[in-house]
N, CA, C and O atoms as a DFTB+ gen file, in Angstrom:
456 C
 N C O
     1  1      20.719     -15.037     -44.907
     2  2      19.914     -13.957     -45.042
     3  2      20.366     -12.730     -46.043
     4  3      21.492     -12.608     -46.527
     5  1      19.594     -12.120     -46.187
     6  2      20.496     -11.054     -47.645
     7  2      20.344      -9.815     -46.878
     8  3      19.556      -9.514     -45.981
     9  1      21.220      -9.218     -47.407
    10  2      21.823      -7.749     -47.107
    11  2      21.774      -7.187     -48.195
    12  3      21.800      -7.671     -49.326
    13  1      21.671      -5.722     -47.721
    14  2      21.808      -4.411     -48.895
    15  2      22.749      -3.437     -48.123
    16  3      22.926      -3.090     -46.956
    17  1      23.236      -3.184     -49.289
    18  2      23.697      -1.341     -48.629
    19  2      24.011      -0.243     -49.555
    20  3      24.992      -0.500     -50.253
    21  1      23.570       0.697     -49.731
    22  2      23.211       1.816     -50.124
    23  2      24.452       2.746     -49.942
    24  3      24.513       3.496     -48.968
    25  1      25.203       2.707     -50.655
    26  2      25.752       4.266     -50.119
    27  2      25.066       5.850     -50.794
    28  3      24.789       6.173     -51.949
    29  1      24.941       6.756     -49.191
    30  2      24.520       8.489     -49.960
    31  2      25.386       8.668     -51.917
    32  3      24.768       9.189     -52.846
    33  1      26.168       8.357     -51.990
    34  2      26.991       8.534     -53.345
    35  2      26.462       7.889     -55.050
    36  3      26.490       8.212     -56.237
    37  1      26.031       6.857     -54.200
    38  2      25.561       5.560     -55.366
    39  2      24.167       5.668     -56.164
    40  3      23.225       5.934     -55.418
    41  1      23.926       5.557     -57.159
    42  2      22.639       5.849     -57.822
    43  2      22.025       4.766     -57.464
    44  3      22.151       4.461     -56.278
    45  1      21.159       3.833     -58.379
    46  2      19.945       3.230     -57.969
    47  2      20.948       2.373     -58.895
    48  3      21.730       2.873     -59.704
    49  1      20.765       0.772     -58.597
    50  2      20.644      -0.290     -57.952
    51  2      21.088       0.006     -56.721
    52  3      21.784       1.021     -56.735
    53  1      20.917      -0.642     -55.311
    54  2      21.905      -1.121     -53.811
    55  2      22.463      -2.272     -54.330
    56  3      21.977      -3.047     -55.154
    57  1      23.476      -2.308     -53.798
    58  2      24.103      -3.930     -53.536
    59  2      23.621      -4.714     -52.746
    60  3      23.478      -4.510     -51.540
    61  1      23.229      -6.005     -53.542
    62  2      22.606      -7.018     -52.358
    63  2      23.730      -8.548     -52.599
    64  3      24.473      -8.853     -53.532
    65  1      23.456      -9.137     -51.484
    66  2      24.795     -10.527     -51.189
    67  2      23.952     -11.319     -49.948
    68  3      22.968     -10.954     -49.305
    69  1      24.538     -12.219     -49.904
    70  2      24.210     -13.225     -49.344
    71  2      25.146     -13.372     -48.234
    72  3      26.331     -13.455     -48.558
    73  1      24.844     -13.424     -46.921
    74  2      25.418     -13.757     -45.564
    75  2      25.881     -15.151     -45.336
    76  3      25.345     -16.094     -45.917
    77  1      26.907     -15.307     -44.466
    78  2      26.829     -16.827     -44.376
    79  2      26.369     -17.005     -43.360
    80  3      26.552     -16.284     -42.379
    81  1      25.589     -18.139     -43.408
    82  2      25.388     -18.386     -41.662
    83  2      25.232     -20.033     -41.662
    84  3      25.718     -20.517     -42.685
    85  1      24.670     -21.002     -40.759
    86  2      24.533     -21.896     -40.454
    87  2      23.470     -22.740     -41.451
    88  3      22.517     -22.026     -41.765
    89  1      23.431     -23.698     -41.854
    90  2      24.997     -24.272     -41.884
    91  2      26.130     -24.208     -42.791
    92  3      26.111     -23.996     -44.003
    93  1      27.349     -24.472     -41.846
    94  2      28.754     -24.169     -43.058
    95  2      29.299     -25.003     -43.611
    96  3      29.964     -25.950     -43.192
    97  1      29.035     -24.679     -44.607
    98  2      30.096     -25.647     -45.381
    99  2      31.234     -25.829     -46.093
   100  3      32.091     -24.948     -46.022
   101  1      31.430     -26.816     -46.786
   102  2      32.881     -27.561     -47.021
   103  2      32.681     -28.526     -47.962
   104  3      32.036     -29.561     -47.796
   105  1      33.491     -28.018     -49.387
   106  2      33.293     -29.031     -51.031
   107  2      31.969     -29.299     -50.879
   108  3      31.637     -30.482     -50.955
   109  1      31.128     -28.466     -50.679
   110  2      30.009     -28.945     -51.062
   111  2      29.054     -29.772     -49.691
   112  3      27.839     -29.586     -49.614
   113  1      29.607     -30.441     -48.938
   114  2      28.925     -30.976     -47.817
   115  2      28.926     -29.956     -46.451
   116  3      29.376     -28.818     -46.317
   117  1      28.348     -30.702     -45.664
   118  2      27.809     -29.575     -44.237
   119  2      29.023     -30.371     -43.671
   120  3      29.331     -31.563     -43.685
   121  1      29.713     -28.998     -43.061
   122  2      30.597     -29.679     -41.893
   123  2      29.854     -29.990     -40.738
   124  3      29.804     -31.177     -40.415
   125  1      29.087     -28.892     -39.842
   126  2      28.072     -29.174     -38.512
   127  2      27.693     -28.143     -39.594
   128  3      28.003     -27.440     -40.556
   129  1      26.233     -28.858     -38.162
   130  2      24.939     -27.769     -38.943
   131  2      24.326     -27.556     -37.829
   132  3      25.052     -28.086     -36.988
   133  1      22.983     -26.877     -37.041
   134  2      21.641     -26.749     -36.621
   135  2      22.437     -26.593     -35.130
   136  3      21.989     -27.067     -34.086
   137  1      23.640     -25.873     -35.232
   138  2      23.827     -25.696     -33.879
   139  2      22.530     -25.022     -33.124
   140  3      21.624     -24.354     -33.623
   141  1      22.732     -25.405     -31.801
   142  2      21.706     -24.939     -30.951
   143  2      21.961     -24.246     -29.262
   144  3      22.427     -24.951     -28.366
   145  1      21.718     -23.338     -29.126
   146  2      21.541     -23.225     -27.428
   147  2      20.857     -22.894     -26.860
   148  3      20.460     -21.740     -27.022
   149  1      20.308     -23.725     -25.847
   150  2      18.843     -23.736     -25.431
   151  2      18.953     -23.840     -23.795
   152  3      19.557     -24.858     -23.457
   153  1      18.541     -23.083     -22.784
   154  2      17.505     -21.971     -22.859
   155  2      18.444     -20.579     -22.934
   156  3      19.531     -20.233     -22.471
   157  1      17.450     -20.005     -23.742
   158  2      18.277     -18.548     -23.909
   159  2      17.758     -17.103     -24.047
   160  3      17.966     -16.409     -25.042
   161  1      17.108     -16.736     -23.027
   162  2      18.437     -16.618     -21.842
   163  2      18.425     -17.765     -20.846
   164  3      17.535     -18.613     -20.904
   165  1      19.402     -17.817     -19.921
   166  2      19.574     -18.537     -19.626
   167  2      20.124     -18.130     -18.045
   168  3      20.800     -17.115     -17.878
   169  1      19.776     -18.989     -16.971
   170  2      20.390     -18.553     -15.548
   171  2      21.433     -19.086     -15.545
   172  3      21.519     -19.638     -14.448
   173  1      22.511     -19.312     -16.245
   174  2      23.825     -20.352     -15.957
   175  2      24.216     -21.426     -16.189
   176  3      25.349     -21.874     -16.014
   177  1      23.252     -21.954     -16.629
   178  2      23.258     -23.793     -17.038
   179  2      22.586     -24.059     -18.377
   180  3      21.360     -23.962     -18.322
   181  1      23.027     -24.330     -19.416
   182  2      22.866     -24.053     -21.090
   183  2      23.247     -25.393     -21.780
   184  3      24.138     -26.200     -21.516
   185  1      22.063     -25.372     -22.983
   186  2      22.515     -26.995     -23.226
   187  2      23.163     -26.185     -24.917
   188  3      23.166     -24.991     -25.213
   189  1      23.496     -27.010     -25.486
   190  2      24.541     -26.941     -26.694
   191  2      24.335     -27.462     -27.195
   192  3      24.856     -28.449     -26.675
   193  1      23.548     -28.052     -28.651
   194  2      23.685     -29.153     -29.412
   195  2      24.110     -28.677     -30.719
   196  3      24.170     -27.497     -31.064
   197  1      24.445     -29.855     -31.520
   198  2      25.099     -29.444     -33.395
   199  2      25.178     -31.028     -33.947
   200  3      25.206     -32.051     -33.263
   201  1      25.198     -30.933     -34.978
   202  2      25.273     -32.097     -35.438
   203  2      26.520     -32.301     -36.326
   204  3      26.570     -31.447     -37.210
   205  1      27.650     -33.277     -36.353
   206  2      28.931     -33.194     -37.464
   207  2      28.468     -34.229     -38.164
   208  3      27.651     -35.114     -37.914
   209  1      29.286     -33.906     -39.301
   210  2      28.931     -34.979     -40.191
   211  2      30.078     -35.984     -40.366
   212  3      29.935     -37.130     -40.793
   213  1      31.323     -35.375     -39.956
   214  2      32.391     -35.884     -40.037
   215  2      33.106     -36.300     -38.548
   216  3      32.781     -35.777     -37.482
   217  1      34.119     -37.320     -38.695
   218  2      34.160     -37.394     -37.237
   219  2      35.182     -36.048     -37.026
   220  3      35.441     -35.491     -38.093
   221  1      35.719     -35.522     -35.986
   222  2      36.343     -33.953     -35.905
   223  2      36.315     -33.701     -34.439
   224  3      35.578     -34.031     -33.509
   225  1      37.668     -32.814     -34.619
   226  2      37.771     -32.015     -33.066
   227  2      37.161     -31.140     -32.984
   228  3      37.004     -30.543     -34.049
   229  1      36.580     -30.636     -31.940
   230  2      35.879     -29.456     -31.932
   231  2      36.178     -28.682     -30.353
   232  3      36.464     -29.347     -29.357
   233  1      36.067     -27.342     -30.349
   234  2      36.759     -26.163     -29.659
   235  2      35.163     -25.734     -29.023
   236  3      34.463     -25.194     -29.879
   237  1      34.589     -25.877     -27.835
   238  2      33.873     -24.690     -27.232
   239  2      34.185     -23.793     -26.870
   240  3      34.268     -23.896     -25.647
   241  1      34.538     -22.522     -27.299
   242  2      34.536     -21.665     -26.336
   243  2      33.869     -20.558     -26.193
   244  3      33.375     -20.038     -27.194
   245  1      33.665     -19.761     -24.471
   246  2      32.960     -19.010     -24.173
   247  2      34.020     -17.394     -23.997
   248  3      35.026     -17.274     -23.297
   249  1      33.244     -16.114     -25.058
   250  2      34.007     -15.682     -24.408
   251  2      32.944     -14.422     -24.467
   252  3      31.891     -14.400     -25.104
   253  1      33.607     -13.164     -23.465
   254  2      33.203     -12.078     -23.466
   255  2      32.636     -10.897     -24.515
   256  3      33.132     -10.767     -25.634
   257  1      31.612     -10.106     -24.060
   258  2      31.736      -9.206     -25.258
   259  2      32.488      -8.411     -26.171
   260  3      32.159      -7.869     -27.226
   261  1      33.494      -8.451     -25.591
   262  2      35.052      -7.945     -26.035
   263  2      35.958      -9.076     -26.650
   264  3      37.116      -8.996     -27.060
   265  1      35.228      -9.995     -26.603
   266  2      36.178     -11.759     -27.745
   267  2      36.841     -11.521     -26.539
   268  3      37.227     -10.353     -26.520
   269  1      37.120     -12.099     -25.581
   270  2      38.387     -12.166     -24.535
   271  2      37.698     -13.771     -24.239
   272  3      36.507     -13.746     -23.927
   273  1      38.274     -14.968     -24.305
   274  2      37.871     -16.034     -24.213
   275  2      38.393     -16.134     -22.685
   276  3      39.472     -16.015     -22.105
   277  1      36.790     -16.470     -22.277
   278  2      36.961     -16.970     -20.439
   279  2      37.070     -18.421     -20.302
   280  3      37.736     -18.977     -19.429
   281  1      36.335     -19.051     -21.270
   282  2      36.522     -20.844     -20.719
   283  2      36.642     -21.635     -22.027
   284  3      36.555     -20.939     -23.038
   285  1      36.810     -22.850     -22.195
   286  2      36.891     -23.513     -23.619
   287  2      36.781     -25.268     -22.852
   288  3      37.262     -25.868     -21.891
   289  1      35.874     -25.520     -23.942
   290  2      35.363     -26.929     -23.580
   291  2      36.447     -27.642     -25.036
   292  3      36.712     -27.054     -26.084
   293  1      36.927     -29.159     -24.589
   294  2      37.644     -29.494     -25.788
   295  2      36.504     -31.280     -26.177
   296  3      36.269     -32.255     -25.464
   297  1      36.101     -30.930     -27.599
   298  2      35.646     -32.383     -27.581
   299  2      35.858     -33.160     -28.801
   300  3      35.539     -33.104     -29.988
   301  1      36.470     -33.842     -28.083
   302  2      37.683     -35.114     -29.118
   303  2      37.022     -36.161     -30.155
   304  3      36.091     -36.837     -29.718
   305  1      37.346     -36.313     -31.223
   306  2      36.885     -37.464     -32.275
   307  2      35.017     -37.517     -32.303
   308  3      34.465     -38.610     -32.432
   309  1      34.322     -36.432     -32.190
   310  2      33.030     -36.641     -32.309
   311  2      32.761     -36.715     -33.464
   312  3      33.392     -36.260     -34.418
   313  1      31.533     -37.460     -33.446
   314  2      30.388     -37.425     -35.274
   315  2      29.370     -38.030     -34.631
   316  3      29.422     -38.878     -33.741
   317  1      27.960     -37.268     -35.421
   318  2      26.770     -37.014     -35.467
   319  2      26.047     -36.330     -34.478
   320  3      26.666     -35.281     -34.302
   321  1      24.849     -36.366     -33.569
   322  2      24.388     -35.987     -33.078
   323  2      25.011     -35.340     -31.711
   324  3      25.117     -36.204     -30.841
   325  1      25.440     -34.078     -31.305
   326  2      26.180     -34.138     -29.998
   327  2      25.835     -33.050     -29.020
   328  3      25.891     -31.911     -29.485
   329  1      25.444     -33.188     -27.595
   330  2      24.306     -32.405     -26.805
   331  2      25.461     -32.209     -25.849
   332  3      26.439     -32.957     -25.878
   333  1      25.346     -31.200     -25.002
   334  2      26.659     -30.815     -24.246
   335  2      25.945     -29.948     -22.966
   336  3      25.716     -28.750     -23.133
   337  1      25.702     -30.423     -22.047
   338  2      25.449     -29.585     -20.900
   339  2      26.471     -28.308     -20.309
   340  3      27.558     -28.744     -19.929
   341  1      26.312     -26.865     -20.173
   342  2      27.427     -26.458     -20.045
   343  2      26.548     -25.772     -19.057
   344  3      25.366     -25.454     -19.184
   345  1      27.560     -25.563     -17.789
   346  2      27.326     -24.640     -16.427
   347  2      28.464     -22.870     -16.717
   348  3      29.675     -22.664     -16.806
   349  1      27.462     -22.148     -16.760
   350  2      28.297     -20.947     -16.368
   351  2      27.921     -19.633     -15.296
   352  3      28.053     -18.414     -15.197
   353  1      27.308     -20.924     -14.520
   354  2      27.334     -20.433     -13.177
   355  2      28.394     -19.356     -12.348
   356  3      28.024     -18.660     -11.402
   357  1      29.610     -19.368     -12.835
   358  2      30.120     -18.662     -12.358
   359  2      30.609     -17.433     -12.736
   360  3      31.319     -16.666     -12.085
   361  1      30.028     -17.277     -14.192
   362  2      30.339     -16.424     -14.836
   363  2      29.123     -15.050     -14.590
   364  3      27.997     -15.514     -14.770
   365  1      29.088     -14.012     -14.349
   366  2      28.316     -12.858     -13.981
   367  2      26.692     -12.500     -15.323
   368  3      26.595     -12.956     -16.462
   369  1      26.015     -11.877     -14.829
   370  2      24.853     -11.407     -16.172
   371  2      25.470     -10.380     -16.994
   372  3      25.816      -9.234     -16.705
   373  1      25.545     -11.170     -18.303
   374  2      25.973     -10.566     -19.523
   375  2      25.754     -11.433     -20.728
   376  3      25.446     -12.602     -20.961
   377  1      25.967     -10.644     -21.204
   378  2      25.882     -11.505     -22.806
   379  2      27.304     -11.822     -23.455
   380  3      28.237     -11.027     -23.571
   381  1      27.259     -13.363     -23.913
   382  2      28.423     -14.027     -23.902
   383  2      28.321     -14.178     -25.226
   384  3      27.378     -13.913     -25.972
   385  1      29.657     -14.749     -25.515
   386  2      29.534     -15.208     -27.338
   387  2      29.879     -16.610     -26.933
   388  3      30.497     -16.964     -25.929
   389  1      29.293     -17.457     -28.037
   390  2      29.599     -18.996     -27.939
   391  2      30.105     -19.472     -29.319
   392  3      29.328     -19.775     -30.225
   393  1      31.885     -19.537     -29.465
   394  2      32.282     -20.194     -30.267
   395  2      32.139     -21.628     -30.664
   396  3      32.392     -22.446     -29.780
   397  1      31.765     -22.096     -31.880
   398  2      31.907     -23.429     -32.213
   399  2      33.428     -24.114     -32.754
   400  3      33.882     -23.999     -31.616
   401  1      33.736     -24.275     -32.958
   402  2      34.886     -24.357     -34.506
   403  2      35.589     -25.511     -33.916
   404  3      35.658     -25.855     -32.736
   405  1      36.229     -26.176     -35.255
   406  2      37.384     -27.101     -35.788
   407  2      38.819     -26.697     -36.315
   408  3      39.103     -25.528     -36.576
   409  1      39.322     -27.299     -36.394
   410  2      40.490     -27.056     -37.531
   411  2      40.608     -26.096     -38.666
   412  3      41.472     -25.325     -39.084
   413  1      39.639     -26.379     -38.932
   414  2      39.004     -25.211     -40.585
   415  2      38.040     -24.195     -40.547
   416  3      38.137     -23.238     -41.316
   417  1      36.560     -24.345     -39.253
   418  2      35.809     -23.476     -39.670
   419  2      35.023     -23.258     -38.205
   420  3      35.100     -24.171     -37.384
   421  1      34.303     -22.100     -37.894
   422  2      33.511     -21.546     -36.577
   423  2      32.548     -20.983     -36.856
   424  3      32.483     -20.169     -37.776
   425  1      31.839     -21.228     -36.296
   426  2      30.272     -20.212     -35.945
   427  2      30.208     -19.432     -34.480
   428  3      31.288     -19.406     -33.890
   429  1      29.415     -18.979     -34.008
   430  2      29.157     -18.366     -33.515
   431  2      27.820     -17.796     -33.065
   432  3      27.180     -17.434     -34.052
   433  1      26.987     -17.527     -31.589
   434  2      26.014     -17.650     -31.611
   435  2      26.270     -16.917     -29.880
   436  3      27.091     -17.241     -29.021
   437  1      25.187     -15.833     -29.861
   438  2      24.989     -15.156     -28.625
   439  2      24.284     -16.133     -27.627
   440  3      23.574     -17.119     -27.829
   441  1      24.780     -15.440     -26.321
   442  2      23.726     -16.455     -25.461
   443  2      24.023     -15.498     -23.983
   444  3      25.106     -15.363     -23.413
   445  1      22.411     -14.784     -23.517
   446  2      22.164     -13.971     -22.417
   447  2      22.450     -14.832     -21.097
   448  3      22.022     -15.984     -21.024
   449  1      23.325     -14.135     -19.851
   450  2      23.138     -15.202     -18.906
   451  2      22.545     -14.010     -17.865
   452  3      23.192     -12.969     -17.755
   453  1      21.464     -14.170     -17.209
   454  2      20.868     -13.703     -16.392
   455  2      21.474     -14.106     -14.532
   456  3      20.871     -13.631     -13.570
């Protein structure tokens, strides 16, 4: 996505830049891509899926809106398509941050639990 910023003290033109997004790239290749969380909003059980081009260990962290980790799930030696069913029925209704990370990179998405 493209982002622009214009300070009131600036004249023309505004500054544009590209925000990083999915997929996350490493040395020209894709480390993990197509992170999907569904259904969103959820009643407490949702699916997380992504694709990993390399064998790696991943951590799925569920954080509250303040960024405090509530729980995490370790995935060891995964490669290819990953589908994980996650049960958060013990959490209250709120917006939560889902973070997928390996030793080098991380990506986050939000989920609404009703």
